Residue, then its C-alpha position, 0 to 999 in steps of 0.5 A: x817430634x815437635x820442637x821444644x820438648x816432649x809431647x804427652x803420651x800419644x794423643x792424650x792431653x795434659x791434665x792439670x789439677x785445679x787449685x781449688x781442688x788442691x786446697x780442698x784436699x789439703x784442708x781435708x788432710x789437715x782435719x784428718x791429722x787434727x782428729x787423730x786420723x779419724x775422718x770428719x763426718x760433719x763436714x760437707x766436703x768429706x761427704x762429697x768425697x766419699x760419695x765420689x769414692x763409692x761411685x768409682x767403686x761401683x763403676x766397672x771397667x770395660x764391658x763388666x758394667x754392661x754384661x753380668x758374667x758368672x764364671x763357675x771356674x773362677x775361684x774367688x780368693x777368700x782370706x780365712x781367719x785363724x779361728x775359722x780354720x779347722x785343724x782337726x779336720x782330716x786332710x784330703x790326700x792327692x791321688x799321687x799321695x794315695x797311690x804311694x801309701x797304697x804301694x807301701x802297704x802292699x809292699x809291707x803285706x807282701x813282705x809279711x806273707x813272704x816271711x811267713x812262707x805263703x808266697x810263691x816266691x818264698x815257696x820256690x826259695x824254700x824248695x831251693x834251700x831244701x835241695x841245696x841242704x840235701x846236696x850239702x848233706x850228701x857231700x858231707x857224707x861222701x867226704x866222711x866215707x872217703x876219710x874213713x876209707x883213707x884211714x882204714x887203708x892207712x892202718x892196713x898198710x902200716x900192718 
């Protein structure tokens, strides 16, 4: 590192503003403030400045100026105005959202058929219930018969 302080960034030379350029920029700034923020169209200096700005905007960086590239995958961001937005248009659902809705509808259809007894699982459940009901009726009948027999035996034994 050289003595006497910092060196500029790796090989770059230092750039100093021209005093005439500084004076010109200050005059343009004062004119803008005097005109209420409007750009003075009559002055030749502002015309030169605007032409410089146009040239800078047209000038492209790197290889862009040499090769015109159309990338179909590149999506340019366009800002939409509120008036242009169509709220009434149907929103397209993503694949996951569509599948989730289809699952819910299928489940509702199945439950409806199940409650009506039209599914195989419902038929199996109803058959099991019928068998259990029959077993319980048989058990109740046997208990009644045993109770009657017991009562008849007690009455016979008392006599």
